[in-house]
MIDOSE-1310 file (N, C-alpha, C; in nm, 2 decimals, decimal comma, always signed):
residues 214
xxxx	+1,11/-0,73/+0,72/+1,24/-0,65/+0,67/+1,24/-0,52/+0,65; +1,31/-0,45/+0,72/+1,32/-0,30/+0,70/+1,37/-0,27/+0,59; +1,29/-0,16/+0,52/+1,33/-0,07/+0,39/+1,37/+0,07/+0,43; +1,47/+0,09/+0,35/+1,50/+0,26/+0,38/+1,54/+0,33/+0,24
xxxx	+1,56/+0,44/+0,20/+1,58/+0,53/+0,07/+1,72/+0,53/+0,08; +1,80/+0,50/-0,06/+1,91/+0,54/-0,06/+1,92/+0,58/-0,18; +2,05/+0,65/-0,20/+2,06/+0,75/-0,35/+2,20/+0,66/-0,41; +2,17/+0,58/-0,53/+2,28/+0,52/-0,61/+2,29/+0,56/-0,73
xxxx	+2,40/+0,58/-0,81/+2,40/+0,60/-0,96/+2,40/+0,48/-1,04; +2,30/+0,47/-1,14/+2,30/+0,36/-1,21/+2,31/+0,43/-1,38; +2,35/+0,31/-1,46/+2,36/+0,35/-1,62/+2,21/+0,35/-1,68; +2,20/+0,45/-1,75/+2,02/+0,47/-1,78/+1,98/+0,34/-1,88
xxxx	+2,09/+0,28/-1,92/+2,07/+0,16/-2,00/+2,04/+0,05/-1,90; +2,10/+0,03/-1,79/+2,07/-0,05/-1,69/+1,92/-0,04/-1,63; +1,90/+0,08/-1,61/+1,78/+0,11/-1,57/+1,65/+0,07/-1,66; +1,69/+0,12/-1,76/+1,57/+0,06/-1,88/+1,55/-0,09/-1,90
xxxx	+1,63/-0,16/-1,88/+1,65/-0,31/-1,90/+1,56/-0,35/-1,76; +1,62/-0,29/-1,65/+1,55/-0,33/-1,52/+1,39/-0,31/-1,50; +1,36/-0,18/-1,57/+1,21/-0,14/-1,59/+1,15/-0,23/-1,67; +1,19/-0,28/-1,78/+1,14/-0,38/-1,90/+1,11/-0,53/-1,80
xxxx	+1,20/-0,56/-1,73/+1,21/-0,68/-1,67/+1,09/-0,68/-1,54; +1,09/-0,56/-1,48/+1,02/-0,55/-1,37/+0,86/-0,55/-1,42; +0,83/-0,46/-1,53/+0,71/-0,48/-1,61/+0,67/-0,61/-1,61; +0,79/-0,68/-1,70/+0,71/-0,83/-1,74/+0,66/-0,92/-1,61
xxxx	+0,76/-0,87/-1,49/+0,74/-0,96/-1,38/+0,64/-0,90/-1,27; +0,55/-0,81/-1,32/+0,45/-0,75/-1,25/+0,51/-0,67/-1,11; +0,62/-0,64/-1,13/+0,66/-0,58/-0,98/+0,75/-0,44/-1,03; +0,77/-0,38/-0,92/+0,84/-0,22/-0,93/+1,01/-0,23/-0,95
xxxx	+1,03/-0,15/-1,01/+1,19/-0,13/-1,01/+1,30/-0,17/-0,86; +1,23/-0,08/-0,79/+1,28/-0,09/-0,64/+1,28/-0,24/-0,59; +1,18/-0,29/-0,61/+1,16/-0,45/-0,55/+1,24/-0,58/-0,66; +1,26/-0,51/-0,78/+1,36/-0,60/-0,88/+1,49/-0,57/-0,82
xxxx	+1,54/-0,47/-0,82/+1,69/-0,41/-0,79/+1,69/-0,49/-0,63; +1,61/-0,48/-0,55/+1,64/-0,56/-0,41/+1,64/-0,69/-0,42; +1,55/-0,77/-0,51/+1,58/-0,91/-0,52/+1,69/-0,92/-0,59; +1,75/-0,88/-0,66/+1,88/-0,92/-0,75/+1,99/-0,88/-0,65
xxxx	+1,99/-0,80/-0,58/+2,08/-0,78/-0,49/+2,08/-0,87/-0,37; +1,97/-0,91/-0,31/+1,96/-1,02/-0,25/+2,01/-1,14/-0,27; +1,98/-1,20/-0,41/+2,04/-1,32/-0,45/+2,18/-1,33/-0,47; +2,22/-1,20/-0,50/+2,37/-1,19/-0,50/+2,45/-1,21/-0,40
xxxx	+2,39/-1,17/-0,30/+2,47/-1,18/-0,15/+2,40/-1,29/-0,06; +2,31/-1,35/-0,13/+2,24/-1,50/-0,07/+2,16/-1,45/+0,07; +2,06/-1,36/+0,03/+1,98/-1,31/+0,12/+1,83/-1,37/+0,08; +1,73/-1,40/+0,16/+1,60/-1,45/+0,14/+1,51/-1,31/+0,17
xxxx	+1,44/-1,25/+0,08/+1,35/-1,18/+0,09/+1,21/-1,21/+0,09; +1,13/-1,13/+0,13/+1,00/-1,18/+0,14/+0,92/-1,20/+0,01; +0,98/-1,10/-0,10/+0,91/-1,11/-0,22/+0,99/-1,26/-0,30; +1,08/-1,29/-0,26/+1,16/-1,42/-0,30/+1,07/-1,54/-0,27
xxxx	+1,02/-1,53/-0,08/+0,95/-1,64/-0,05/+0,80/-1,64/-0,13; +0,73/-1,53/-0,14/+0,63/-1,53/-0,22/+0,65/-1,60/-0,34; +0,74/-1,58/-0,42/+0,76/-1,64/-0,59/+0,77/-1,80/-0,53; +0,84/-1,82/-0,47/+0,86/-1,98/-0,41/+0,72/-2,07/-0,40
xxxx	+0,64/-1,98/-0,30/+0,51/-2,04/-0,25/+0,40/-2,05/-0,36; +0,43/-1,92/-0,45/+0,34/-1,90/-0,57/+0,37/-2,02/-0,66; +0,50/-2,05/-0,69/+0,54/-2,17/-0,78/+0,49/-2,29/-0,72; +0,50/-2,32/-0,59/+0,47/-2,44/-0,56/+0,31/-2,47/-0,55
xxxx	+0,24/-2,34/-0,55/+0,09/-2,37/-0,53/+0,07/-2,39/-0,71; +0,13/-2,33/-0,81/+0,08/-2,36/-0,94/+0,11/-2,52/-0,95; +0,26/-2,57/-0,90/+0,28/-2,70/-0,92/+0,15/-2,80/-0,87; +0,11/-2,77/-0,73/-0,01/-2,82/-0,70/-0,13/-2,84/-0,75
xxxx	-0,14/-2,71/-0,85/-0,29/-2,75/-0,91/-0,27/-2,81/-1,04; -0,16/-2,86/-1,08/-0,12/-2,93/-1,20/-0,22/-3,06/-1,23; -0,29/-3,03/-1,34/-0,36/-3,14/-1,38/-0,49/-3,16/-1,31; -0,54/-3,02/-1,23/-0,68/-3,03/-1,18/-0,77/-2,94/-1,25
xxxx	-0,84/-2,89/-1,21/-0,96/-2,83/-1,26/-0,91/-2,65/-1,24; -0,84/-2,67/-1,14/-0,78/-2,52/-1,12/-0,66/-2,48/-1,17; -0,65/-2,36/-1,26/-0,53/-2,36/-1,33/-0,48/-2,22/-1,29; -0,35/-2,21/-1,33/-0,28/-2,06/-1,31/-0,30/-1,96/-1,41
xxxx	-0,39/-1,84/-1,39/-0,40/-1,80/-1,49/-0,28/-1,65/-1,47; -0,24/-1,59/-1,39/-0,12/-1,51/-1,37/-0,07/-1,53/-1,26; +0,08/-1,47/-1,26/+0,17/-1,48/-1,11/+0,27/-1,36/-1,10; +0,26/-1,30/-1,00/+0,34/-1,19/-0,99/+0,35/-1,10/-0,89
xxxx	+0,45/-1,05/-0,83/+0,48/-0,96/-0,74/+0,39/-1,02/-0,62; +0,30/-0,99/-0,52/+0,26/-1,06/-0,40/+0,11/-1,11/-0,43; +0,09/-1,14/-0,56/-0,05/-1,22/-0,61/-0,02/-1,31/-0,70; -0,15/-1,41/-0,70/-0,11/-1,55/-0,81/-0,27/-1,52/-0,80
xxxx	-0,31/-1,54/-0,94/-0,45/-1,56/-1,00/-0,45/-1,69/-1,03; -0,55/-1,76/-1,01/-0,60/-1,90/-1,06/-0,73/-1,88/-1,11; -0,80/-1,96/-1,19/-0,92/-1,97/-1,24/-0,96/-2,15/-1,27; -1,08/-2,13/-1,24/-1,14/-2,25/-1,26/-1,30/-2,26/-1,32
xxxx	-1,32/-2,30/-1,47/-1,43/-2,30/-1,52/-1,55/-2,41/-1,45; -1,66/-2,32/-1,46/-1,79/-2,39/-1,38/-1,86/-2,45/-1,47; -1,92/-2,58/-1,45/-2,03/-2,65/-1,53/-2,16/-2,60/-1,52; -2,16/-2,47/-1,59/-2,29/-2,40/-1,57/-2,29/-2,35/-1,75
xxxx	-2,41/-2,29/-1,77/-2,44/-2,22/-1,89/-2,31/-2,10/-1,94; -2,28/-2,13/-2,05/-2,18/-2,03/-2,09/-2,03/-2,07/-2,03; -2,03/-2,18/-1,96/-1,91/-2,22/-1,89/-1,83/-2,09/-1,84; -1,92/-2,01/-1,72/-1,83/-1,91/-1,65/-1,70/-1,95/-1,59
xxxx	-1,62/-1,83/-1,58/-1,46/-1,88/-1,50/-1,49/-1,83/-1,34; -1,45/-1,92/-1,25/-1,46/-1,86/-1,11/-1,28/-1,83/-1,11; -1,25/-1,72/-1,07/-1,15/-1,66/-1,04/-1,09/-1,65/-0,87; -0,99/-1,70/-0,87/-0,92/-1,70/-0,72/-0,79/-1,63/-0,71
xxxx	-0,79/-1,52/-0,65/-0,67/-1,45/-0,62/-0,60/-1,46/-0,46; -0,51/-1,50/-0,49/-0,42/-1,52/-0,37/-0,32/-1,40/-0,35; -0,34/-1,33/-0,22/-0,22/-1,23/-0,16/-0,15/-1,28/-0,07; -0,04/-1,27/-0,04/+0,05/-1,31/+0,07/+0,10/-1,18/+0,15
xxxx	+0,10/-1,19/+0,29/+0,14/-1,06/+0,36/+0,31/-1,09/+0,33; +0,39/-0,95/+0,37/+0,51/-0,98/+0,38/+0,58/-1,04/+0,49; +0,52/-1,01/+0,60/+0,54/-1,07/+0,72/+0,54/-1,23/+0,75; +0,46/-1,30/+0,68/+0,38/-1,42/+0,71/+0,38/-1,48/+0,85
xxxx	+0,31/-1,37/+0,92/+0,26/-1,38/+1,07/+0,12/-1,36/+1,07; +0,06/-1,41/+1,15/-0,10/-1,36/+1,17/-0,15/-1,40/+1,07; -0,22/-1,30/+0,99/-0,31/-1,30/+0,91/-0,19/-1,32/+0,80; -0,15/-1,44/+0,74/-0,07/-1,46/+0,63/-0,10/-1,42/+0,48
xxxx	-0,21/-1,40/+0,47/-0,28/-1,34/+0,34/-0,43/-1,35/+0,32; -0,47/-1,33/+0,18/-0,62/-1,33/+0,17/-0,66/-1,41/+0,04; -0,78/-1,47/+0,01/-0,80/-1,53/-0,10/-0,93/-1,42/-0,13; -0,93/-1,38/-0,26/-1,04/-1,28/-0,32/-1,10/-1,39/-0,45
xxxx	-1,22/-1,41/-0,44/-1,29/-1,49/-0,51/-1,38/-1,42/-0,59; -1,39/-1,42/-0,74/-1,50/-1,33/-0,82/-1,53/-1,39/-0,94; -1,64/-1,37/-0,96/-1,71/-1,44/-1,10/-1,79/-1,31/-1,19; -1,72/-1,28/-1,32/-1,79/-1,21/-1,39/-1,92/-1,25/-1,49
xxxx	-2,01/-1,16/-1,43/-2,13/-1,22/-1,47/-2,25/-1,14/-1,46; -2,33/-1,14/-1,52/-2,46/-1,03/-1,51/-2,58/-1,12/-1,49; -2,57/-1,26/-1,51/-2,68/-1,36/-1,48/-2,75/-1,34/-1,33; -2,83/-1,32/-1,30/-2,90/-1,31/-1,17/-2,91/-1,47/-1,13
xxxx	-2,94/-1,56/-1,18/-2,95/-1,68/-1,14/-2,82/-1,77/-1,12; -2,73/-1,69/-1,18/-2,60/-1,74/-1,16/-2,55/-1,67/-1,00; -2,57/-1,54/-1,00/-2,52/-1,48/-0,86/-2,60/-1,55/-0,78; -2,72/-1,59/-0,78/-2,80/-1,65/-0,70/-2,76/-1,76/-0,64
xxxx	-2,70/-1,87/-0,74/-2,65/-2,00/-0,70/-2,49/-1,97/-0,64; -2,42/-1,84/-0,69/-2,28/-1,87/-0,60/-2,33/-1,81/-0,47; -2,43/-1,72/-0,45/-2,46/-1,66/-0,30/-2,51/-1,79/-0,21; -2,57/-1,84/-0,29/-2,64/-1,96/-0,20/-2,54/-2,05/-0,15
xxxx	-2,43/-2,09/-0,22/-2,31/-2,17/-0,18/-2,23/-2,11/-0,10; -2,19/-1,98/-0,11/-2,11/-1,89/+0,01/-2,19/-1,89/+0,14; -2,32/-1,88/+0,12/-2,38/-1,86/+0,25/-2,38/-2,02/+0,31; -2,40/-2,11/+0,24/-2,39/-2,27/+0,30/-2,22/-2,26/+0,36
xxxx	-2,13/-2,24/+0,29/-2,00/-2,24/+0,30/-1,93/-2,17/+0,44; -1,97/-2,04/+0,44/-1,95/-1,95/+0,56/-2,00/-1,97/+0,64; -2,14/-2,03/+0,66/-2,20/-2,11/+0,79/-2,11/-2,22/+0,83; -2,08/-2,30/+0,73/-2,00/-2,42/+0,80/-1,86/-2,38/+0,84
xxxx	-1,80/-2,30/+0,80/-1,66/-2,26/+0,87/-1,69/-2,18/+1,01; -1,79/-2,12/+0,99/-1,84/-2,04/+1,14/-1,87/-2,13/+1,24; -1,93/-2,25/+1,19/-1,97/-2,35/+1,29/-1,85/-2,41/+1,36; -1,71/-2,44/+1,27/-1,61/-2,50/+1,33/-1,49/-2,43/+1,35
xxxx	-1,51/-2,30/+1,30/-1,37/-2,23/+1,33/-1,42/-2,09/+1,41; -1,53/-2,07/+1,46/-1,59/-1,97/+1,53/-1,46/-1,90/+1,64; -1,44/-2,00/+1,71/-1,33/-1,98/+1,83/-1,18/-1,93/+1,78; -1,16/-1,99/+1,67/-1,02/-1,94/+1,61/-1,01/-1,81/+1,57
xxxx	-1,13/-1,74/+1,55/-1,12/-1,61/+1,49/-1,16/-1,51/+1,59; -1,09/-1,45/+1,66/-1,17/-1,34/+1,76/-1,20/-1,24/+1,74; -1,15/-1,21/+1,61/-1,19/-1,07/+1,57/-1,35/-1,07/+1,46; -1,39/-1,22/+1,45/-1,51/-1,22/+1,39/-1,50/-1,31/+1,27
xxxx	-1,58/-1,31/+1,14/-1,58/-1,39/+1,07/-1,48/-1,36/+0,95; -1,39/-1,42/+0,93/-1,29/-1,40/+0,82/-1,35/-1,36/+0,64; -1,46/-1,37/+0,63/-1,53/-1,34/+0,50/-1,58/-1,20/+0,52; -1,56/-1,17/+0,40/-1,63/-1,03/+0,33/-1,70/-1,03/+0,21
xxxx	-1,80/-0,97/+0,17/-1,83/-0,94/+0,05/-1,98/-1,01/+0,00; -2,01/-1,01/-0,10/-2,14/-1,05/-0,14/-2,15/-1,07/-0,30; -2,28/-1,08/-0,33/-2,30/-1,11/-0,50/-2,23/-1,22/-0,56; -2,10/-1,18/-0,64/-2,05/-1,24/-0,72/-1,90/-1,23/-0,69
xxxx	-1,87/-1,14/-0,56/-1,74/-1,14/-0,49/-1,74/-1,15/-0,38; -1,61/-1,23/-0,34/-1,58/-1,28/-0,19/-1,44/-1,25/-0,16; -1,42/-1,23/-0,03/-1,27/-1,21/+0,02/-1,28/-1,29/+0,17; -1,15/-1,38/+0,17/-1,14/-1,43/+0,31/-1,03/-1,42/+0,34
xxxx	-0,99/-1,41/+0,47/-0,85/-1,38/+0,51/-0,78/-1,53/+0,59; -0,67/-1,55/+0,54/-0,59/-1,65/+0,58/-0,50/-1,65/+0,73; -0,56/-1,71/+0,85/-0,47/-1,68/+0,95/-0,38/-1,83/+0,98; -0,25/-1,79/+1,02/-0,14/-1,90/+1,04/-0,10/-1,90/+1,21
xxxx	-0,20/-1,97/+1,28/-0,12/-1,97/+1,43/-0,02/-2,00/+1,45; +0,08/-2,06/+1,36/+0,22/-2,08/+1,38/+0,33/-1,99/+1,32; +0,26/-1,88/+1,25/+0,33/-1,78/+1,21/+0,44/-1,80/+1,08; +0,55/-1,75/+1,14/+0,70/-1,76/+1,06/+0,75/-1,92/+1,08
xxxx	+0,70/-1,97/+1,17/+0,74/-2,13/+1,19/+0,72/-2,23/+1,05; +0,61/-2,17/+0,99/+0,57/-2,25/+0,86/+0,69/-2,23/+0,72; +0,71/-2,34/+0,68/+0,78/-2,35/+0,55/+0,72/-2,29/+0,43; +0,79/-2,25/+0,33/+0,70/-2,24/+0,20/+0,65/-2,35/+0,15
xxxx	+0,66/-2,46/+0,17/+0,61/-2,58/+0,13/+0,49/-2,59/+0,22; +0,48/-2,58/+0,33/+0,36/-2,59/+0,43/+0,26/-2,49/+0,36; +0,31/-2,35/+0,36/+0,23/-2,26/+0,35/+0,13/-2,28/+0,19; +0,21/-2,32/+0,11/+0,18/-2,36/-0,03/+0,05/-2,49/-0,01
xxxx	+0,11/-2,58/+0,04/+0,01/-2,69/+0,06/-0,10/-2,65/+0,14; -0,10/-2,58/+0,24/-0,22/-2,55/+0,31/-0,31/-2,46/+0,22; -0,26/-2,37/+0,15/-0,34/-2,27/+0,07/-0,38/-2,33/-0,03; -0,31/-2,39/-0,11/-0,35/-2,48/-0,21/-0,45/-2,58/-0,19
xxxx	-0,44/-2,63/-0,09/-0,53/-2,73/-0,05/-0,67/-2,68/-0,01; -0,68/-2,56/+0,08/-0,79/-2,51/+0,08/-0,86/-2,48/-0,04; -0,80/-2,43/-0,14/-0,85/-2,36/-0,24/-0,90/-2,52/-0,33; -0,86/-2,63/-0,33/-0,88/-2,71/-0,40/-1,03/-2,79/-0,33
xxxx	-1,03/-2,77/-0,20/-1,13/-2,83/-0,13/-1,26/-2,72/-0,17; -1,24/-2,60/-0,14/-1,34/-2,49/-0,20/-1,41/-2,50/-0,31; -1,31/-2,53/-0,40/-1,36/-2,53/-0,55/-1,42/-2,67/-0,57; -1,36/-2,77/-0,51/-1,43/-2,91/-0,54/-1,57/-2,90/-0,48
xxxx	-1,61/-2,84/-0,36/-1,72/-2,82/-0,29/-1,81/-2,72/-0,37; -1,76/-2,63/-0,41/-1,86/-2,54/-0,51/-1,88/-2,62/-0,63; -1,79/-2,69/-0,71/-1,86/-2,77/-0,82/-1,99/-2,88/-0,77; -1,96/-2,95/-0,66/-2,01/-3,04/-0,58/-2,17/-2,96/-0,59
xxxx	-2,20/-2,84/-0,53/-2,32/-2,78/-0,51/-2,38/-2,72/-0,64; -2,29/-2,69/-0,74/-2,37/-2,66/-0,88/-2,41/-2,80/-0,95; -2,35/-2,94/-0,92/-2,43/-3,05/-0,95/-2,55/-3,07/-0,88; -2,54/-3,04/-0,77/-2,65/-3,08/-0,68/-2,69/-2,99/-0,54
xxxx	-2,76/-2,89/-0,55/-2,79/-2,79/-0,46/-2,82/-2,88/-0,33; -2,87/-2,98/-0,33/-2,93/-3,06/-0,22/-2,80/-3,12/-0,13; -2,68/-3,06/-0,18/-2,55/-3,14/-0,12/-2,50/-3,09/-0,01; -2,56/-3,04/+0,09/-2,53/-2,94/+0,19/-2,47/-3,02/+0,31
xxxx	-2,52/-3,15/+0,30/-2,45/-3,25/+0,42/-2,32/-3,30/+0,35; -2,31/-3,33/+0,24/-2,20/-3,39/+0,20/-2,08/-3,30/+0,20; -2,11/-3,13/+0,13/-2,01/-3,05/+0,18/-1,95/-3,02/+0,31; -2,04/-3,02/+0,43/-2,01/-3,03/+0,55/-1,91/-3,15/+0,60
xxxx	-1,95/-3,28/+0,52/-1,86/-3,38/+0,59/-1,71/-3,39/+0,48; -1,73/-3,31/+0,38/-1,57/-3,30/+0,31/-1,50/-3,21/+0,40; -1,58/-3,08/+0,44/-1,52/-2,98/+0,54/-1,43/-3,08/+0,66; -1,52/-3,12/+0,75/-1,49/-3,20/+0,85/-1,38/-3,29/+0,82
xxxx	-1,39/-3,36/+0,71/-1,25/-3,45/+0,69/-1,12/-3,36/+0,66; -1,15/-3,27/+0,57/-1,04/-3,17/+0,58/-0,99/-3,11/+0,72; -1,05/-3,08/+0,78/-1,02/-3,03/+0,92/-0,94/-3,13/+1,02; -1,01/-3,25/+0,98/-0,96/-3,38/+1,07/-0,84/-3,43/+1,03
xxxx	-0,76/-3,40/+0,93/-0,64/-3,41/+0,88/-0,52/-3,32/+0,91; -0,59/-3,21/+0,98/-0,46/-3,14/+1,06/-0,45/-3,01/+0,97; -0,47/-2,88/+0,99/-0,47/-2,76/+0,92/-0,38/-2,67/+1,01; -0,27/-2,59/+0,88/-0,17/-2,53/+0,95/-0,25/-2,38/+0,91
xx	-0,30/-2,37/+0,80/-0,34/-2,22/+0,80/-0,50/-2,20/+0,77; -0,56/-2,11/+0,86/-0,71/-2,16/+0,88/-0,78/-2,01/+0,81
């Protein structure tokens, strides 16, 4: 959706109220005004789609170990406690692109810790996980591995071959399903570091169900 700069006259009190609301929603004044006007004339903006997708992801996580920590703008933050000393928390940040085509978004995974043993465990899991994904998805990523990072911080791109044909519900279920799978396998790895075969079997079962976002 193309954007341009327009000059409009607004009451100071209105702008102040808009700014307060924008701050509480984690967005900008321009984006909020754009959303309000779009809703008024029944238009669907990328920001409205993102909000709907994030709401759906949040509902998908209800009752599970992964919970919504924060949502606003083009990102939602999820968190999941690990069964490890001091109960460290894994943070999952989901960013969506405005076009919803090609690379529809990215997943940022981080863990705040100074523990070398924990960082080593996390690194061991992601070395395994990235290797499994490379084995089964290599042909689908012409630009190479969708993963980057190291230590206790990793980033993965999400690709949608079907692009804008996917509905908000499909995108939410695909991304939410992937995070639940990843988090579940991470937990399994921490319970038993010899679980590589079971983790790969889970991943193969996930792919066999049909994946809309990879």
